[in-house]
N, CA, C and O of each residue as an XYZ file, in Angstrom:
372
protein
N      -3.879    -15.103      5.424
C      -3.476    -15.364      4.068
C      -1.968    -15.620      4.041
O      -1.187    -14.864      4.619
N      -1.588    -16.658      3.385
C      -0.169    -17.001      3.247
C       0.460    -16.145      2.153
O      -0.144    -15.939      1.101
N       1.651    -15.655      2.395
C       2.394    -14.905      1.382
C       3.570    -15.773      0.941
O       4.439    -16.130      1.736
N       3.569    -16.095     -0.330
C       4.599    -16.964     -0.893
C       5.551    -16.110     -1.727
O       5.112    -15.350     -2.590
N       6.849    -16.234     -1.470
C       7.860    -15.507     -2.242
C       8.336    -16.391     -3.385
O       8.645    -17.567     -3.194
N       8.389    -15.801     -4.583
C       8.757    -16.555     -5.778
C       9.760    -15.732     -6.596
O       9.545    -14.540     -6.817
N      10.843    -16.355     -7.043
C      11.768    -15.647     -7.941
C      11.071    -15.316     -9.270
O      10.185    -16.047     -9.713
N      11.481    -14.215     -9.893
C      10.842    -13.757    -11.130
C      10.859    -14.822    -12.225
O       9.865    -14.992    -12.930
N      11.952    -15.528    -12.374
C      12.033    -16.552    -13.414
C      10.999    -17.649    -13.175
O      10.339    -18.099    -14.112
N      10.860    -18.077    -11.931
C       9.862    -19.090    -11.606
C       8.454    -18.547    -11.847
O       7.587    -19.270    -12.338
N       8.225    -17.290    -11.509
C       6.900    -16.695    -11.735
C       6.562    -16.706    -13.213
O       5.422    -16.963    -13.600
N       7.557    -16.427    -14.031
C       7.322    -16.408    -15.475
C       7.010    -17.800    -16.012
O       6.119    -17.966    -16.845
N       7.744    -18.797    -15.532
C       7.551    -20.145    -16.066
C       6.353    -20.848    -15.445
O       5.803    -21.773    -16.042
N       5.942    -20.421    -14.253
C       4.838    -21.073    -13.542
C       3.614    -20.161    -13.393
O       2.817    -20.334    -12.471
N       3.467    -19.189    -14.305
C       2.429    -18.179    -14.142
C       1.028    -18.780    -14.029
O       0.238    -18.340    -13.194
N       0.714    -19.767    -14.844
C      -0.612    -20.400    -14.795
C      -0.894    -21.016    -13.429
O      -1.986    -20.855    -12.885
N       0.084    -21.713    -12.880
C      -0.073    -22.334    -11.561
C      -0.236    -21.259    -10.490
O      -1.055    -21.398     -9.581
N       0.546    -20.190    -10.601
C       0.448    -19.097     -9.627
C      -0.949    -18.496     -9.662
O      -1.538    -18.227     -8.615
N      -1.486    -18.283    -10.870
C      -2.839    -17.735    -10.984
C      -3.858    -18.629    -10.286
O      -4.732    -18.143     -9.567
N      -3.741    -19.929    -10.500
C      -4.664    -20.867     -9.841
C      -4.539    -20.795     -8.323
O      -5.543    -20.779     -7.611
N      -3.309    -20.752     -7.835
C      -3.081    -20.692     -6.384
C      -3.648    -19.406     -5.794
O      -4.255    -19.430     -4.724
N      -3.456    -18.293     -6.480
C      -3.891    -16.990     -5.966
C      -5.401    -16.829     -6.087
O      -6.022    -16.185     -5.242
N      -5.988    -17.397     -7.113
C      -7.416    -17.226     -7.384
C      -8.275    -17.607     -6.182
O      -9.284    -16.957     -5.911
N      -7.893    -18.631     -5.477
C      -8.673    -19.079     -4.320
C      -8.651    -18.090     -3.168
O      -9.494    -18.168     -2.273
N      -7.712    -17.170     -3.172
C      -7.650    -16.142     -2.146
C      -6.931    -16.543     -0.877
O      -6.871    -15.757      0.068
N      -6.388    -17.739     -0.832
C      -5.707    -18.195      0.376
C      -4.210    -17.909      0.350
O      -3.533    -18.031      1.371
N      -3.691    -17.526     -0.823
C      -2.268    -17.233     -0.951
C      -2.089    -15.979     -1.798
O      -2.834    -15.737     -2.747
N      -1.093    -15.196     -1.434
C      -0.657    -14.061     -2.246
C       0.793    -14.349     -2.603
O       1.503    -15.009     -1.845
N       1.229    -13.862     -3.742
C       2.576    -14.151     -4.202
C       3.354    -12.852     -4.327
O       2.886    -11.882     -4.924
N       4.537    -12.853     -3.760
C       5.460    -11.726     -3.864
C       6.574    -12.159     -4.808
O       7.359    -13.052     -4.489
N       6.636    -11.522     -5.968
C       7.630    -11.877     -6.975
C       8.888    -11.043     -6.724
O       8.837     -9.817     -6.631
N      10.012    -11.745     -6.619
C      11.285    -11.095     -6.337
C      12.251    -11.266     -7.497
O      12.270    -12.297     -8.169
N      13.044    -10.239     -7.713
C      14.103    -10.321     -8.721
C      15.408    -10.029     -8.005
O      15.595     -8.941     -7.460
N      16.303    -10.992     -8.006
C      17.580    -10.898     -7.278
C      17.338    -10.600     -5.802
O      18.089     -9.847     -5.182
N      16.282    -11.196     -5.241
C      15.965    -11.027     -3.832
C      15.243     -9.739     -3.487
O      14.937     -9.496     -2.319
N      14.964     -8.909     -4.488
C      14.280     -7.634     -4.258
C      12.812     -7.788     -4.643
O      12.517     -8.157     -5.779
N      11.873     -7.511     -3.715
C      10.455     -7.600     -4.057
C      10.112     -6.640     -5.194
O      10.426     -5.452     -5.125
N       9.468     -7.157     -6.235
C       9.139     -6.349     -7.410
C       7.632     -6.112     -7.532
O       7.194     -4.975     -7.702
N       6.845     -7.176     -7.447
C       5.385     -7.055     -7.570
C       4.716     -8.082     -6.669
O       5.301     -9.104     -6.308
N       3.490     -7.781     -6.322
C       2.678     -8.726     -5.582
C       1.516     -9.168     -6.452
O       0.972     -8.381     -7.226
N       1.144    -10.420     -6.321
C      -0.005    -10.957     -7.058
C      -1.037    -11.377     -6.027
O      -0.778    -12.231     -5.179
N      -2.213    -10.763     -6.112
C      -3.307    -11.072     -5.196
C      -4.546    -11.391     -6.006
O      -4.606    -11.094     -7.199
N      -5.532    -11.992     -5.368
C      -6.766    -12.329     -6.068
C      -7.527    -11.056     -6.429
O      -7.340    -10.010     -5.806
N      -8.378    -11.158     -7.432
C      -9.198    -10.018     -7.841
C     -10.089     -9.567     -6.687
O     -10.316     -8.370     -6.508
N     -10.588    -10.509     -5.915
C     -11.439    -10.175     -4.773
C     -10.653     -9.352     -3.743
O     -11.163     -8.360     -3.222
N      -9.431     -9.761     -3.454
C      -8.596     -9.032     -2.507
C      -8.248     -7.651     -3.060
O      -8.241     -6.668     -2.319
N      -7.961     -7.576     -4.352
C      -7.663     -6.305     -4.994
C      -8.856     -5.349     -4.867
O      -8.678     -4.185     -4.508
N     -10.045     -5.823     -5.153
C     -11.242     -4.983     -5.053
C     -11.475     -4.529     -3.614
O     -11.894     -3.394     -3.384
N     -11.209     -5.400     -2.650
C     -11.359     -5.028     -1.243
C     -10.389     -3.917     -0.870
O     -10.763     -2.957     -0.197
N      -9.143     -4.051     -1.309
C      -8.140     -3.030     -1.007
C      -8.489     -1.684     -1.642
O      -8.323     -0.638     -1.014
N      -8.963     -1.708     -2.869
C      -9.357     -0.469     -3.551
C     -10.537      0.177     -2.835
O     -10.565      1.395     -2.658
N     -11.510     -0.632     -2.422
C     -12.670     -0.090     -1.703
C     -12.236      0.541     -0.382
O     -12.731      1.606     -0.013
N     -11.317     -0.104      0.330
C     -10.798      0.462      1.587
C     -10.075      1.775      1.324
O     -10.256      2.748      2.055
N      -9.262      1.796      0.286
C      -8.531      3.017     -0.056
C      -9.491      4.151     -0.401
O      -9.318      5.282      0.053
N     -10.500      3.840     -1.206
C     -11.482      4.860     -1.573
C     -12.217      5.387     -0.352
O     -12.490      6.584     -0.256
N     -12.539      4.496      0.585
C     -13.229      4.915      1.809
C     -12.338      5.842      2.630
O     -12.822      6.826      3.190
N     -11.058      5.544      2.708
C     -10.124      6.408      3.456
C     -10.016      7.783      2.805
O     -10.021      8.803      3.494
N      -9.918      7.807      1.481
C      -9.847      9.100      0.798
C     -11.134      9.892      0.976
O     -11.095     11.119      1.062
N     -12.257      9.219      1.031
C     -13.525      9.916      1.260
C     -13.512     10.590      2.628
O     -13.981     11.720      2.764
N     -12.988      9.918      3.630
C     -12.885     10.518      4.970
C     -11.976     11.747      4.911
O     -12.302     12.793      5.472
N     -10.850     11.619      4.239
C      -9.934     12.753      4.110
C     -10.614     13.907      3.381
O     -10.484     15.063      3.784
N     -11.329     13.598      2.321
C     -12.030     14.649      1.577
C     -13.079     15.343      2.443
O     -13.229     16.562      2.371
N     -13.810     14.577      3.265
C     -14.801     15.189      4.164
C     -14.130     16.110      5.169
O     -14.635     17.195      5.460
N     -12.997     15.682      5.695
C     -12.262     16.514      6.651
C     -11.793     17.793      5.964
O     -11.919     18.881      6.525
N     -11.259     17.669      4.767
C     -10.776     18.847      4.039
C     -11.904     19.835      3.757
O     -11.702     21.046      3.845
N     -13.081     19.333      3.422
C     -14.207     20.230      3.137
C     -14.613     21.023      4.371
O     -15.131     22.133      4.250
N     -14.383     20.467      5.557
C     -14.755     21.148      6.795
C     -13.701     22.129      7.278
O     -13.993     23.013      8.083
N     -12.489     21.977      6.795
C     -11.405     22.849      7.234
C     -11.394     24.136      6.419
O     -11.764     24.139      5.245
N     -10.969     25.227      7.049
C     -10.815     26.450      6.257
C      -9.683     26.252      5.255
O      -8.754     25.482      5.497
N      -9.770     26.939      4.156
C      -8.713     26.783      3.156
C      -7.415     27.370      3.701
O      -7.408     28.402      4.372
N      -6.346     26.698      3.400
C      -5.035     27.143      3.866
C      -4.086     27.116      2.678
O      -4.214     26.289      1.775
N      -3.154     28.015      2.700
C      -2.147     28.053      1.646
C      -1.256     26.819      1.776
O      -0.964     26.371      2.884
N      -0.830     26.279      0.646
C       0.037     25.107      0.657
C       1.303     25.359      1.466
O       1.779     24.470      2.171
N       1.847     26.562      1.367
C       3.065     26.874      2.118
C       2.818     26.784      3.624
O       3.674     26.317      4.375
N       1.643     27.235      4.055
C       1.316     27.163      5.480
C       1.230     25.715      5.944
O       1.754     25.348      6.996
N       0.568     24.913      5.148
C       0.416     23.494      5.491
C       1.788     22.828      5.529
O       2.101     22.113      6.482
N       2.607     23.053      4.508
C       3.952     22.476      4.476
C       4.755     22.895      5.702
O       5.433     22.068      6.312
N       4.684     24.167      6.064
C       5.416     24.672      7.228
C       4.938     23.970      8.503
O       5.750     23.554      9.330
N       3.613     23.840      8.657
C       3.065     23.188      9.851
C       3.459     21.716      9.917
O       3.766     21.200     10.992
N       3.452     21.044      8.776
C       3.835     19.628      8.741
C       5.309     19.483      9.103
O       5.669     18.597      9.877
N       6.170     20.350      8.549
C       7.601     20.286      8.881
C       7.827     20.512     10.364
O       8.629     19.813     10.983
N       7.129     21.479     10.939
C       7.266     21.739     12.376
C       6.833     20.524     13.195
O       7.510     20.135     14.147
N       5.701     19.931     12.818
C       5.198     18.766     13.555
C       6.170     17.606     13.454
O       6.441     16.938     14.452
N       6.704     17.355     12.256
C       7.670     16.266     12.083
C       8.930     16.510     12.894
O       9.462     15.589     13.513
N       9.407     17.737     12.892
C      10.602     18.080     13.669
C      10.361     17.806     15.149
O      11.231     17.263     15.830
N       9.200     18.176     15.644
C       8.877     17.968     17.061
C       8.790     16.472     17.394
O       9.308     16.033     18.421
N       8.145     15.704     16.539
C       8.028     14.253     16.772
C       9.404     13.609     16.765
O       9.708     12.778     17.621
N      10.232     13.985     15.809
C      11.588     13.418     15.730
C      12.415     13.811     16.952
O      13.191     13.004     17.465
N      12.252     15.034     17.412
C      12.971     15.494     18.598
C      12.568     14.668     19.820
O      13.418     14.275     20.619
N      11.273     14.409     19.959
C      10.781     13.609     21.100
C      11.305     12.180     21.040
O      11.657     11.601     22.068
N      11.358     11.611     19.836
C      11.846     10.234     19.703
C      13.319     10.113     20.062
O      13.744      9.106     20.628
N      14.093     11.132     19.735
C      15.524     11.104     20.054
C      15.748     11.241     21.566
O      16.718     10.710     22.105
N      14.854     11.949     22.234
C      15.027     12.214     23.671
C      14.741     10.980     24.516
O      14.840     11.033     25.741
C-alpha cells in the first residue's frame, strides 16, 4: 500500500479526491501540519482489519491473564521496571 503525505490545507481542499483515492485501498494518506504527521486516512476495510487484529491481540492477552495468578499492581510494576533496567543495561554493554 502506498502512503501519500499531504499538507493539512491540501487535505482540506481536496478531501473528496482523497476519499476516492483511499476508498480503493491502494493508498493511505498521512496528513501533516507544518511537517508534523497529524492523522492518517485509511479505507474502511483497512480500518476494520486493523481493529480485528487489535481485538485478537487483546483476546490473547486476556487469555494469558486469566491463566496467571493474580498479582498486585505494585509487584507487576516492580518486575517490569527490573526487566527494563536489565534490558537497557545489556544494550549499553
